[in-house]
N, CA, C and O atoms as CSV, one atom per row, in Angstrom:
chain,resi,resn,atom,element,x,y,z
A,1,GLY,N,N,3.800,55.790,-7.891
A,1,GLY,CA,C,2.714,55.236,-8.721
A,1,GLY,C,C,4.509,54.364,-9.594
A,1,GLY,O,O,4.624,54.164,-10.803
A,2,GLU,N,N,5.478,54.071,-8.656
A,2,GLU,CA,C,6.384,53.241,-10.103
A,2,GLU,C,C,6.255,51.935,-9.259
A,2,GLU,O,O,6.768,51.042,-9.935
A,3,HIS,N,N,5.765,51.399,-8.000
A,3,HIS,CA,C,5.307,50.203,-7.309
A,3,HIS,C,C,4.328,49.197,-7.621
A,3,HIS,O,O,4.418,47.982,-7.795
A,4,ASN,N,N,3.625,49.793,-7.641
A,4,ASN,CA,C,1.868,49.799,-7.914
A,4,ASN,C,C,0.682,49.838,-9.049
A,4,ASN,O,O,-0.101,49.230,-8.318
A,5,GLY,N,N,0.103,50.002,-9.940
A,5,GLY,CA,C,-0.835,50.814,-10.759
A,5,GLY,C,C,-1.648,49.693,-10.661
A,5,GLY,O,O,-1.350,48.616,-10.145
A,6,THR,N,N,-3.338,50.209,-11.512
A,6,THR,CA,C,-3.627,49.409,-11.842
A,6,THR,C,C,-3.724,48.181,-13.537
A,6,THR,O,O,-4.395,47.322,-14.109
A,7,PHE,N,N,-2.537,48.970,-13.594
A,7,PHE,CA,C,-2.360,47.685,-15.454
A,7,PHE,C,C,-0.971,46.785,-14.614
A,7,PHE,O,O,-0.754,45.700,-15.154
A,8,ARG,N,N,-0.065,47.094,-13.427
A,8,ARG,CA,C,1.264,46.970,-13.812
A,8,ARG,C,C,1.039,45.696,-12.704
A,8,ARG,O,O,1.959,44.895,-12.543
A,9,GLY,N,N,0.180,45.600,-12.196
A,9,GLY,CA,C,0.092,44.298,-11.248
A,9,GLY,C,C,0.905,44.741,-9.874
A,9,GLY,O,O,1.264,45.918,-9.876
A,10,HIS,N,N,1.179,44.110,-8.926
A,10,HIS,CA,C,1.824,44.890,-7.190
A,10,HIS,C,C,3.006,44.105,-7.262
A,10,HIS,O,O,2.881,42.915,-6.974
A,11,ASN,N,N,4.512,44.672,-7.699
A,11,ASN,CA,C,5.637,44.139,-8.527
A,11,ASN,C,C,6.167,43.590,-6.290
A,11,ASN,O,O,6.167,42.397,-5.989
A,12,PRO,N,N,6.437,44.439,-5.434
A,12,PRO,CA,C,6.671,43.106,-4.828
A,12,PRO,C,C,5.604,41.792,-4.340
A,12,PRO,O,O,6.261,40.751,-4.369
A,13,ALA,N,N,4.577,41.609,-4.030
A,13,ALA,CA,C,3.704,40.461,-4.521
A,13,ALA,C,C,4.850,39.468,-5.702
A,13,ALA,O,O,5.434,38.419,-5.430
A,14,PHE,N,N,4.881,40.363,-7.224
A,14,PHE,CA,C,5.715,39.086,-8.287
A,14,PHE,C,C,6.595,39.107,-7.465
A,14,PHE,O,O,6.814,37.901,-7.358
A,15,VAL,N,N,7.698,39.899,-6.373
A,15,VAL,CA,C,9.046,39.374,-6.426
A,15,VAL,C,C,8.671,38.561,-5.389
A,15,VAL,O,O,9.433,37.594,-5.396
A,16,THR,N,N,8.021,38.492,-4.665
A,16,THR,CA,C,7.590,37.632,-2.820
A,16,THR,C,C,6.902,35.784,-3.697
A,16,THR,O,O,7.108,34.574,-3.598
A,17,GLY,N,N,6.376,36.386,-4.180
A,17,GLY,CA,C,5.923,34.616,-5.226
A,17,GLY,C,C,6.940,34.118,-5.417
A,17,GLY,O,O,7.363,33.048,-4.979
A,18,THR,N,N,7.712,35.303,-6.499
A,18,THR,CA,C,8.623,34.450,-7.656
A,18,THR,C,C,10.041,33.630,-6.356
A,18,THR,O,O,10.548,32.570,-6.723
A,19,ALA,N,N,10.439,34.164,-5.164
A,19,ALA,CA,C,11.172,33.845,-4.962
A,19,ALA,C,C,10.571,32.470,-3.998
A,19,ALA,O,O,11.291,31.673,-3.398
A,20,ALA,N,N,9.309,32.459,-4.037
A,20,ALA,CA,C,8.637,31.759,-2.799
A,20,ALA,C,C,8.506,30.624,-3.624
A,20,ALA,O,O,8.342,29.699,-2.829
A,21,LEU,N,N,8.477,29.993,-5.223
A,21,LEU,CA,C,8.415,29.388,-5.759
A,21,LEU,C,C,10.152,28.347,-6.137
A,21,LEU,O,O,10.479,27.172,-6.301
A,22,GLU,N,N,10.760,29.608,-6.116
A,22,GLU,CA,C,12.476,29.030,-6.168
A,22,GLU,C,C,12.682,28.509,-5.219
A,22,GLU,O,O,13.773,27.940,-5.171
A,23,HIS,N,N,11.958,28.437,-4.229
A,23,HIS,CA,C,12.397,27.648,-2.823
A,23,HIS,C,C,11.986,26.644,-2.466
A,23,HIS,O,O,12.620,25.780,-1.859
A,24,PHE,N,N,10.365,26.600,-2.937
A,24,PHE,CA,C,10.621,26.052,-2.360
A,24,PHE,C,C,9.501,24.563,-3.215
A,24,PHE,O,O,8.975,23.584,-2.685
A,25,TRP,N,N,9.512,24.910,-4.311
A,25,TRP,CA,C,9.600,24.138,-6.130
A,25,TRP,C,C,10.679,23.414,-6.255
A,25,TRP,O,O,10.657,22.408,-6.963
A,26,GLN,N,N,12.077,23.899,-5.427
A,26,GLN,CA,C,13.280,23.212,-6.525
A,26,GLN,C,C,13.698,21.831,-6.620
A,26,GLN,O,O,14.611,21.407,-7.330
A,27,ASP,N,N,12.700,20.938,-5.581
A,27,ASP,CA,C,12.973,19.765,-5.704
A,27,ASP,C,C,11.543,19.212,-5.666
A,27,ASP,O,O,10.523,19.841,-5.947
A,28,GLU,N,N,11.641,17.789,-5.229
A,28,GLU,CA,C,10.104,17.171,-4.645
A,28,GLU,C,C,10.228,17.187,-3.510
A,28,GLU,O,O,9.354,16.464,-3.032
A,29,LYS,N,N,11.027,17.746,-2.522
A,29,LYS,CA,C,10.863,17.747,-1.116
A,29,LYS,C,C,9.743,18.153,-0.643
A,29,LYS,O,O,9.130,17.480,0.185
A,30,PHE,N,N,9.241,19.479,-1.157
A,30,PHE,CA,C,8.135,20.221,-0.563
A,30,PHE,C,C,7.052,19.529,-0.710
A,30,PHE,O,O,6.289,19.332,0.236
A,31,GLN,N,N,6.761,18.899,-2.355
A,31,GLN,CA,C,5.565,17.696,-2.396
A,31,GLN,C,C,5.468,16.639,-1.892
A,31,GLN,O,O,4.366,16.092,-1.844
A,32,SER,N,N,6.421,16.138,-1.449
A,32,SER,CA,C,6.555,15.001,-0.486
A,32,SER,C,C,5.831,15.703,1.014
A,32,SER,O,O,4.715,15.681,1.532
A,33,ASN,N,N,6.873,16.178,1.267
A,33,ASN,CA,C,6.309,17.224,2.823
A,33,ASN,C,C,4.533,16.707,2.665
A,33,ASN,O,O,3.997,15.794,3.294
A,34,VAL,N,N,3.862,17.655,1.584
A,34,VAL,CA,C,2.774,18.191,1.648
A,34,VAL,C,C,2.078,16.827,1.776
A,34,VAL,O,O,1.418,16.350,2.699
A,35,ALA,N,N,2.375,16.411,0.743
A,35,ALA,CA,C,2.044,14.653,0.562
A,35,ALA,C,C,1.587,14.024,1.722
A,35,ALA,O,O,0.390,13.740,1.779
A,36,GLY,N,N,2.503,13.691,2.881
A,36,GLY,CA,C,2.184,13.466,4.110
A,36,GLY,C,C,1.244,14.323,5.030
A,36,GLY,O,O,0.369,13.843,5.751
A,37,LEU,N,N,1.409,15.060,4.963
A,37,LEU,CA,C,0.340,16.494,5.724
A,37,LEU,C,C,-0.982,16.329,5.460
A,37,LEU,O,O,-1.917,16.750,6.142
A,38,ILE,N,N,-1.031,15.749,4.520
A,38,ILE,CA,C,-2.622,15.895,3.934
A,38,ILE,C,C,-2.734,14.356,4.330
A,38,ILE,O,O,-3.276,14.205,5.425
A,39,SER,N,N,-2.472,13.559,3.899
A,39,SER,CA,C,-2.576,11.135,4.783
A,39,SER,C,C,-2.930,12.322,5.961
A,39,SER,O,O,-4.072,12.781,6.013
A,40,GLN,N,N,-1.619,12.894,7.125
A,40,GLN,CA,C,-1.861,12.755,8.255
A,40,GLN,C,C,-3.420,13.626,8.771
A,40,GLN,O,O,-4.033,13.347,9.802
A,41,LEU,N,N,-3.844,14.747,7.735
A,41,LEU,CA,C,-5.115,15.156,8.591
A,41,LEU,C,C,-6.307,14.728,8.757
A,41,LEU,O,O,-7.180,14.810,9.621
A,42,HIS,N,N,-6.059,13.893,6.993
A,42,HIS,CA,C,-7.450,13.045,6.585
A,42,HIS,C,C,-7.581,11.588,7.774
A,42,HIS,O,O,-8.605,11.070,8.222
A,43,GLN,N,N,-6.598,11.346,7.945
A,43,GLN,CA,C,-6.600,10.635,8.794
A,43,GLN,C,C,-7.529,10.383,9.965
A,43,GLN,O,O,-8.390,9.585,10.335
A,44,GLY,N,N,-6.438,12.294,10.641
A,44,GLY,CA,C,-7.081,12.367,11.854
A,44,GLY,C,C,-8.607,13.466,11.787
A,44,GLY,O,O,-8.977,14.143,12.746
A,45,LEU,N,N,-9.174,13.427,10.703
A,45,LEU,CA,C,-10.212,13.992,10.622
A,45,LEU,C,C,-11.524,12.689,10.360
A,45,LEU,O,O,-12.688,13.068,10.487
A,46,GLY,N,N,-11.301,11.423,10.058
A,46,GLY,CA,C,-11.200,10.082,10.111
A,46,GLY,C,C,-12.051,9.677,11.077
A,46,GLY,O,O,-13.207,9.269,11.195
A,47,GLN,N,N,-10.882,9.981,11.880
A,47,GLN,CA,C,-10.842,9.315,13.713
A,47,GLN,C,C,-11.982,9.975,14.181
A,47,GLN,O,O,-12.889,9.331,14.708
A,48,ILE,N,N,-12.054,11.581,14.005
A,48,ILE,CA,C,-13.052,12.705,14.442
A,48,ILE,C,C,-14.384,12.149,13.610
A,48,ILE,O,O,-15.382,12.178,14.331
A,49,ALA,N,N,-14.598,11.730,12.482
A,49,ALA,CA,C,-15.587,11.678,12.830
A,49,ALA,C,C,-16.067,10.092,12.552
A,49,ALA,O,O,-16.998,9.709,11.844
A,50,ALA,N,N,-15.390,9.523,13.118
A,50,ALA,CA,C,-16.197,7.872,12.920
A,50,ALA,C,C,-17.017,7.675,14.415
A,50,ALA,O,O,-17.822,6.772,14.639
A,51,GLY,N,N,-16.765,8.340,15.015
A,51,GLY,CA,C,-17.850,8.562,16.525
A,51,GLY,C,C,-19.007,9.140,16.023
A,51,GLY,O,O,-20.074,9.109,16.636
A,52,VAL,N,N,-18.830,9.752,14.760
A,52,VAL,CA,C,-20.814,10.920,15.018
A,52,VAL,C,C,-21.542,9.955,13.931
A,52,VAL,O,O,-20.780,9.990,12.965
A,53,GLU,N,N,-22.467,9.245,13.660
A,53,GLU,CA,C,-23.438,8.833,12.355
A,53,GLU,C,C,-23.072,9.600,11.921
A,53,GLU,O,O,-22.781,10.700,12.391
A,54,GLY,N,N,-22.954,9.024,10.418
A,54,GLY,CA,C,-23.352,10.695,9.444
A,54,GLY,C,C,-23.052,11.146,8.933
A,54,GLY,O,O,-23.516,11.645,7.908
A,55,ALA,N,N,-21.245,11.248,9.822
A,55,ALA,CA,C,-20.341,12.696,10.079
A,55,ALA,C,C,-19.460,12.107,8.550
A,55,ALA,O,O,-19.326,10.904,8.777
A,56,THR,N,N,-18.991,12.320,7.517
A,56,THR,CA,C,-17.999,12.349,7.435
A,56,THR,C,C,-16.443,13.341,6.595
A,56,THR,O,O,-16.382,14.570,6.633
A,57,VAL,N,N,-15.720,12.749,6.140
A,57,VAL,CA,C,-14.184,13.983,5.414
A,57,VAL,C,C,-15.128,14.483,4.640
A,57,VAL,O,O,-16.175,13.973,4.242
A,58,ARG,N,N,-14.786,15.257,4.506
A,58,ARG,CA,C,-14.777,15.912,2.759
A,58,ARG,C,C,-13.912,17.229,2.275
A,58,ARG,O,O,-13.911,18.377,2.719
A,59,GLY,N,N,-13.426,16.828,1.559
A,59,GLY,CA,C,-12.222,18.552,0.889
A,59,GLY,C,C,-11.583,17.548,0.054
A,59,GLY,O,O,-11.931,16.382,-0.130
A,60,ARG,N,N,-10.547,18.215,-0.446
A,60,ARG,CA,C,-9.172,18.275,-1.266
A,60,ARG,C,C,-7.461,19.156,-0.466
A,60,ARG,O,O,-6.905,20.232,-0.249
A,61,GLY,N,N,-7.332,17.461,-0.310
A,61,GLY,CA,C,-4.987,17.938,0.343
A,61,GLY,C,C,-5.537,19.018,1.446
A,61,GLY,O,O,-6.705,18.825,1.785
A,62,LEU,N,N,-4.931,20.019,1.995
A,62,LEU,CA,C,-5.237,20.306,3.222
A,62,LEU,C,C,-6.597,21.317,3.513
A,62,LEU,O,O,-6.657,21.926,4.581
A,63,LEU,N,N,-7.548,21.435,2.615
A,63,LEU,CA,C,-8.232,21.968,2.703
A,63,LEU,C,C,-9.555,21.512,2.802
A,63,LEU,O,O,-10.364,21.840,1.934
A,64,ALA,N,N,-10.146,20.236,4.490
A,64,ALA,CA,C,-10.359,19.627,4.340
A,64,ALA,C,C,-11.196,19.823,5.673
A,64,ALA,O,O,-10.807,20.473,6.644
A,65,GLY,N,N,-12.760,18.963,5.534
A,65,GLY,CA,C,-13.420,19.329,7.328
A,65,GLY,C,C,-13.908,18.191,7.563
A,65,GLY,O,O,-13.324,17.255,7.017
A,66,ILE,N,N,-15.005,17.895,8.350
A,66,ILE,CA,C,-15.779,16.672,8.930
A,66,ILE,C,C,-17.255,17.311,8.155
A,66,ILE,O,O,-17.094,18.410,7.625
A,67,TYR,N,N,-18.301,16.856,8.083
A,67,TYR,CA,C,-19.459,17.303,7.257
A,67,TYR,C,C,-20.429,16.626,9.039
A,67,TYR,O,O,-20.407,15.496,9.526
A,68,TYR,N,N,-20.984,17.608,9.426
A,68,TYR,CA,C,-22.516,16.405,10.156
A,68,TYR,C,C,-23.437,16.996,9.975
A,68,TYR,O,O,-23.558,18.220,9.934
A,69,PRO,N,N,-24.688,15.689,9.762
A,69,PRO,CA,C,-25.977,15.788,9.381
A,69,PRO,C,C,-26.276,16.636,10.427
A,69,PRO,O,O,-27.495,16.651,10.259
A,70,ASN,N,N,-26.104,17.312,11.326
A,70,ASN,CA,C,-26.609,18.158,12.542
A,70,ASN,C,C,-25.944,19.852,12.175
A,70,ASN,O,O,-25.125,19.920,13.091
A,71,PRO,N,N,-25.878,20.531,11.790
A,71,PRO,CA,C,-25.354,21.823,11.838
A,71,PRO,C,C,-25.000,22.268,12.455
A,71,PRO,O,O,-24.240,23.144,12.041
A,72,GLU,N,N,-25.153,22.159,14.037
A,72,GLU,CA,C,-25.386,23.036,15.244
A,72,GLU,C,C,-24.341,22.303,15.885
A,72,GLU,O,O,-23.704,23.029,16.649
A,73,THR,N,N,-23.960,21.183,15.847
A,73,THR,CA,C,-22.675,19.988,15.857
A,73,THR,C,C,-21.093,20.682,15.019
A,73,THR,O,O,-20.114,20.748,15.762
A,74,ALA,N,N,-20.927,21.104,13.720
A,74,ALA,CA,C,-19.857,22.191,13.326
A,74,ALA,C,C,-19.750,23.285,14.038
A,74,ALA,O,O,-18.645,23.725,14.355
A,75,GLU,N,N,-21.181,24.020,14.474
A,75,GLU,CA,C,-20.739,25.031,15.211
A,75,GLU,C,C,-20.312,25.255,16.675
A,75,GLU,O,O,-19.806,26.308,17.064
A,76,LYS,N,N,-20.577,24.080,17.535
A,76,LYS,CA,C,-20.740,23.946,18.811
A,76,LYS,C,C,-19.184,23.534,18.866
A,76,LYS,O,O,-18.337,24.233,19.423
A,77,ILE,N,N,-18.833,21.960,18.032
A,77,ILE,CA,C,-17.050,21.973,18.056
A,77,ILE,C,C,-16.456,23.348,17.886
A,77,ILE,O,O,-15.870,23.926,18.801
A,78,ALA,N,N,-16.676,23.985,16.361
A,78,ALA,CA,C,-16.057,25.204,16.138
A,78,ALA,C,C,-15.248,26.436,17.384
A,78,ALA,O,O,-14.246,27.133,17.544
A,79,ALA,N,N,-16.573,26.033,18.036
A,79,ALA,CA,C,-17.069,27.356,19.457
A,79,ALA,C,C,-15.985,26.467,20.671
A,79,ALA,O,O,-14.977,27.007,21.126
A,80,GLU,N,N,-16.329,25.344,20.978
A,80,GLU,CA,C,-15.269,25.048,21.425
A,80,GLU,C,C,-13.389,24.495,21.053
A,80,GLU,O,O,-12.655,24.107,21.962
A,81,SER,N,N,-13.066,24.560,20.015
A,81,SER,CA,C,-12.263,24.626,19.493
A,81,SER,C,C,-11.210,26.075,20.319
A,81,SER,O,O,-10.404,26.159,21.246
A,82,PHE,N,N,-11.922,27.140,19.169
A,82,PHE,CA,C,-11.559,28.470,19.902
A,82,PHE,C,C,-11.238,28.699,21.388
A,82,PHE,O,O,-10.217,29.023,21.994
A,83,ALA,N,N,-13.032,28.283,21.891
A,83,ALA,CA,C,-11.748,28.439,23.140
A,83,ALA,C,C,-10.385,27.343,23.816
A,83,ALA,O,O,-9.741,27.741,24.787
A,84,ARG,N,N,-10.253,26.745,23.533
A,84,ARG,CA,C,-8.775,26.097,23.401
A,84,ARG,C,C,-7.708,26.258,22.329
A,84,ARG,O,O,-6.789,25.439,22.299
A,85,GLY,N,N,-7.758,27.218,21.474
A,85,GLY,CA,C,-6.749,28.057,21.082
A,85,GLY,C,C,-6.790,27.710,19.620
A,85,GLY,O,O,-5.694,27.855,19.077
A,86,LEU,N,N,-7.793,27.275,18.806
A,86,LEU,CA,C,-7.621,26.052,17.556
A,86,LEU,C,C,-8.987,27.359,16.998
A,86,LEU,O,O,-10.130,27.631,17.367
A,87,LEU,N,N,-8.230,27.760,16.160
A,87,LEU,CA,C,-9.746,28.860,15.293
A,87,LEU,C,C,-9.558,27.319,13.529
A,87,LEU,O,O,-8.700,26.721,12.880
A,88,VAL,N,N,-11.587,27.537,13.686
A,88,VAL,CA,C,-11.357,27.098,13.041
A,88,VAL,C,C,-12.985,27.096,12.069
A,88,VAL,O,O,-13.874,27.637,12.725
A,89,GLU,N,N,-13.251,26.807,11.277
A,89,GLU,CA,C,-14.505,27.435,10.452
A,89,GLU,C,C,-15.585,26.265,10.274
A,89,GLU,O,O,-15.550,25.078,10.600
A,90,THR,N,N,-16.512,27.008,9.665
A,90,THR,CA,C,-17.685,25.992,9.789
A,90,THR,C,C,-18.441,26.622,7.805
A,90,THR,O,O,-18.053,27.775,7.617
A,91,SER,N,N,-18.965,26.296,7.051
A,91,SER,CA,C,-18.583,26.331,5.272
A,91,SER,C,C,-20.369,24.974,5.426
A,91,SER,O,O,-20.967,24.126,6.088
A,92,GLY,N,N,-20.320,25.770,4.242
A,92,GLY,CA,C,-21.525,25.042,3.755
A,92,GLY,C,C,-22.746,25.735,3.797
A,92,GLY,O,O,-22.924,26.600,4.654
A,93,PRO,N,N,-23.838,25.377,2.747
A,93,PRO,CA,C,-25.242,25.946,2.950
A,93,PRO,C,C,-25.509,26.494,3.872
A,93,PRO,O,O,-25.906,27.659,3.842
A,94,GLU,N,N,-25.293,25.467,5.487
A,94,GLU,CA,C,-25.900,25.103,6.274
A,94,GLU,C,C,-25.341,25.188,7.921
A,94,GLU,O,O,-25.851,24.924,9.010
A,95,GLY,N,N,-23.716,25.819,7.363
A,95,GLY,CA,C,-22.707,25.644,8.341
A,95,GLY,C,C,-22.808,23.833,8.768
A,95,GLY,O,O,-22.964,23.386,9.905
A,96,GLU,N,N,-22.737,23.435,8.134
A,96,GLU,CA,C,-23.131,21.624,8.065
A,96,GLU,C,C,-21.304,21.343,9.141
A,96,GLU,O,O,-21.026,21.083,10.312
A,97,VAL,N,N,-20.358,21.649,7.606
A,97,VAL,CA,C,-19.466,21.260,7.977
A,97,VAL,C,C,-18.156,22.096,8.170
A,97,VAL,O,O,-17.653,22.933,7.421
A,98,LEU,N,N,-17.629,21.493,9.746
A,98,LEU,CA,C,-16.576,21.800,10.698
A,98,LEU,C,C,-15.167,21.597,9.530
A,98,LEU,O,O,-14.715,20.486,9.251
A,99,LYS,N,N,-14.652,22.843,8.983
A,99,LYS,CA,C,-14.016,23.288,8.127
A,99,LYS,C,C,-12.555,23.812,8.589
A,99,LYS,O,O,-12.543,24.791,9.336
A,100,THR,N,N,-10.712,22.949,8.011
A,100,THR,CA,C,-9.601,23.557,8.395
A,100,THR,C,C,-8.576,23.745,7.388
A,100,THR,O,O,-8.538,23.343,6.225
A,101,MET,N,N,-7.847,24.356,7.984
A,101,MET,CA,C,-7.363,25.294,6.697
A,101,MET,C,C,-5.634,25.184,7.444
A,101,MET,O,O,-5.420,26.371,7.691
A,102,PRO,N,N,-4.770,24.651,7.755
A,102,PRO,CA,C,-3.830,24.740,7.782
A,102,PRO,C,C,-2.515,24.871,7.016
A,102,PRO,O,O,-2.212,23.933,6.278
A,103,ALA,N,N,-1.699,25.922,7.104
A,103,ALA,CA,C,-0.672,26.235,6.269
A,103,ALA,C,C,0.397,24.723,5.596
A,103,ALA,O,O,0.734,23.666,6.129
A,104,LEU,N,N,0.673,25.363,4.107
A,104,LEU,CA,C,0.886,24.502,3.048
A,104,LEU,C,C,2.854,24.353,4.218
A,104,LEU,O,O,3.583,23.369,4.091
A,105,THR,N,N,3.137,25.333,4.991
A,105,THR,CA,C,4.363,25.153,5.994
A,105,THR,C,C,3.992,24.411,7.383
A,105,THR,O,O,4.739,24.633,8.335
A,106,ILE,N,N,3.174,23.767,7.518
A,106,ILE,CA,C,2.878,23.631,8.917
A,106,ILE,C,C,3.425,22.697,9.125
A,106,ILE,O,O,3.499,22.005,8.110
A,107,SER,N,N,3.916,22.244,10.024
A,107,SER,CA,C,5.262,21.221,10.606
A,107,SER,C,C,4.156,19.741,10.911
A,107,SER,O,O,2.935,19.872,10.993
A,108,PRO,N,N,4.728,18.646,11.022
A,108,PRO,CA,C,3.886,17.132,11.423
A,108,PRO,C,C,2.842,17.579,12.908
A,108,PRO,O,O,1.650,17.461,13.194
A,109,GLU,N,N,4.226,18.203,13.671
A,109,GLU,CA,C,3.829,18.561,15.487
A,109,GLU,C,C,2.925,19.239,15.258
A,109,GLU,O,O,1.876,18.598,15.315
A,110,GLU,N,N,2.827,20.021,15.072
A,110,GLU,CA,C,2.126,21.265,14.765
A,110,GLU,C,C,0.609,20.984,14.476
A,110,GLU,O,O,-0.318,21.401,15.172
A,111,LEU,N,N,0.438,19.849,12.803
A,111,LEU,CA,C,-1.262,19.699,12.126
A,111,LEU,C,C,-0.532,18.384,14.160
A,111,LEU,O,O,-0.170,18.778,15.268
A,112,GLN,N,N,-0.578,17.958,13.984
A,112,GLN,CA,C,-1.023,16.687,15.155
A,112,GLN,C,C,-1.832,17.483,16.613
A,112,GLN,O,O,-2.848,17.108,17.198
A,113,LYS,N,N,-0.912,18.736,16.910
A,113,LYS,CA,C,-1.152,19.255,18.194
A,113,LYS,C,C,-2.863,20.205,17.489
A,113,LYS,O,O,-3.710,20.770,18.181
A,114,GLY,N,N,-2.847,20.075,16.146
A,114,GLY,CA,C,-3.649,20.861,15.828
A,114,GLY,C,C,-5.020,19.703,15.934
A,114,GLY,O,O,-5.872,19.628,16.819
A,115,LEU,N,N,-4.921,19.195,15.176
A,115,LEU,CA,C,-5.587,17.742,15.179
A,115,LEU,C,C,-6.100,17.220,16.769
A,115,LEU,O,O,-7.255,17.382,17.162
A,116,ASP,N,N,-4.835,16.461,17.725
A,116,ASP,CA,C,-5.769,16.693,19.111
A,116,ASP,C,C,-6.657,17.424,20.000
A,116,ASP,O,O,-7.400,17.166,20.946
A,117,LEU,N,N,-6.158,18.801,19.086
A,117,LEU,CA,C,-7.343,20.558,20.252
A,117,LEU,C,C,-8.404,20.109,19.229
A,117,LEU,O,O,-9.137,21.098,19.245
A,118,LEU,N,N,-8.833,19.443,18.547
A,118,LEU,CA,C,-9.864,19.420,17.489
A,118,LEU,C,C,-10.483,17.858,17.750
A,118,LEU,O,O,-11.496,18.332,18.264
A,119,ALA,N,N,-10.660,16.801,17.806
A,119,ALA,CA,C,-10.455,16.411,19.117
A,119,ALA,C,C,-11.105,16.195,20.469
A,119,ALA,O,O,-12.242,15.786,20.706
A,120,GLU,N,N,-10.592,16.387,20.914
A,120,GLU,CA,C,-11.168,17.469,22.638
A,120,GLU,C,C,-12.373,18.349,22.031
A,120,GLU,O,O,-13.490,18.277,22.542
A,121,ALA,N,N,-12.197,18.910,21.287
A,121,ALA,CA,C,-12.920,19.749,21.306
A,121,ALA,C,C,-14.394,18.649,20.579
A,121,ALA,O,O,-15.415,18.431,21.231
A,122,ALA,N,N,-14.229,18.276,19.608
A,122,ALA,CA,C,-15.449,17.342,19.588
A,122,ALA,C,C,-16.435,16.167,20.941
A,122,ALA,O,O,-17.523,15.915,21.461
A,123,GLU,N,N,-14.977,15.828,20.874
A,123,GLU,CA,C,-15.656,14.913,22.441
A,123,GLU,C,C,-16.120,15.602,23.030
A,123,GLU,O,O,-17.302,15.292,22.877
A,124,SER,N,N,-16.079,17.250,24.348
A,124,SER,CA,C,-16.276,17.826,24.659
A,124,SER,C,C,-17.966,18.024,24.015
A,124,SER,O,O,-18.891,17.884,24.815
A,125,VAL,N,N,-18.264,18.348,22.567
A,125,VAL,CA,C,-19.366,18.466,22.341
A,125,VAL,C,C,-20.262,17.277,21.873
A,125,VAL,O,O,-21.474,17.488,21.823
A,126,THR,N,N,-19.873,16.280,21.592
A,126,THR,CA,C,-20.269,14.838,21.419
A,126,THR,C,C,-20.765,14.535,21.872
A,126,THR,O,O,-21.949,14.199,21.863
A,127,GLY,N,N,-19.562,14.549,22.798
A,127,GLY,CA,C,-19.708,13.091,24.149
A,127,GLY,C,C,-18.822,11.841,23.605
A,127,GLY,O,O,-18.380,10.917,24.288
A,128,VAL,N,N,-18.660,12.060,22.078
A,128,VAL,CA,C,-17.779,10.605,21.774
A,128,VAL,C,C,-16.278,10.967,22.018
A,128,VAL,O,O,-15.889,12.124,21.861
A,129,PRO,N,N,-15.771,10.354,22.253
A,129,PRO,CA,C,-14.353,9.747,22.499
A,129,PRO,C,C,-13.586,9.967,21.037
A,129,PRO,O,O,-13.513,9.104,20.162
A,130,ALA,N,N,-13.075,11.200,20.969
A,130,ALA,CA,C,-12.219,10.901,19.417
A,130,ALA,C,C,-10.767,10.522,19.238
A,130,ALA,O,O,-10.102,11.231,18.482
A,131,ALA,N,N,-10.138,9.402,19.890
A,131,ALA,CA,C,-8.533,8.968,20.129
A,131,ALA,C,C,-8.120,9.537,18.550
A,131,ALA,O,O,-8.534,9.185,17.445
A,132,VAL,N,N,-7.328,10.353,18.872
A,132,VAL,CA,C,-6.739,10.647,17.129
A,132,VAL,C,C,-5.308,10.718,17.961
A,132,VAL,O,O,-4.624,11.418,18.707
A,133,GLY,N,N,-5.391,9.340,17.196
A,133,GLY,CA,C,-3.308,8.841,17.215
A,133,GLY,C,C,-2.305,9.089,16.848
A,133,GLY,O,O,-2.104,8.883,15.651
A,134,SER,N,N,-1.477,9.504,17.467
A,134,SER,CA,C,0.147,10.754,17.047
A,134,SER,C,C,0.570,10.250,16.005
A,134,SER,O,O,1.341,9.348,16.330
A,135,THR,N,N,0.455,10.372,14.355
A,135,THR,CA,C,1.003,10.073,13.064
A,135,THR,C,C,2.154,10.931,12.418
A,135,THR,O,O,2.035,11.475,11.320
A,136,VAL,N,N,3.412,11.007,13.297
A,136,VAL,CA,C,4.501,12.380,13.665
A,136,VAL,C,C,5.327,11.340,13.516
A,136,VAL,O,O,6.542,11.494,13.644
């Protein structure tokens, strides 16, 4: 009972959280890096959505996705992405949003690779080329 309990919380999580805050938020560098990733993600998703009538980018920060008017489109793209090695989910009342959630610590190169895979999967499903230019 020394490391956890109903009223004490989980001490290893507190220590880990404190270390992460001290490491990542010691200056503006991490915040600046995340802002660049957000821009890269939203730009890439916008390029993918641009080819499908009614598709729009939704979300905030790195929790973002593409709304498709036909919910089956998002589901098919998620399945095709998985087949290509990229895990994305659908969300929304009818699963009409293809949702991305990259880690805050993802590199721009890794994010671009994910966007490229997502664009390939979207093109495979919709038949519309989604040229996601490298922003790295």
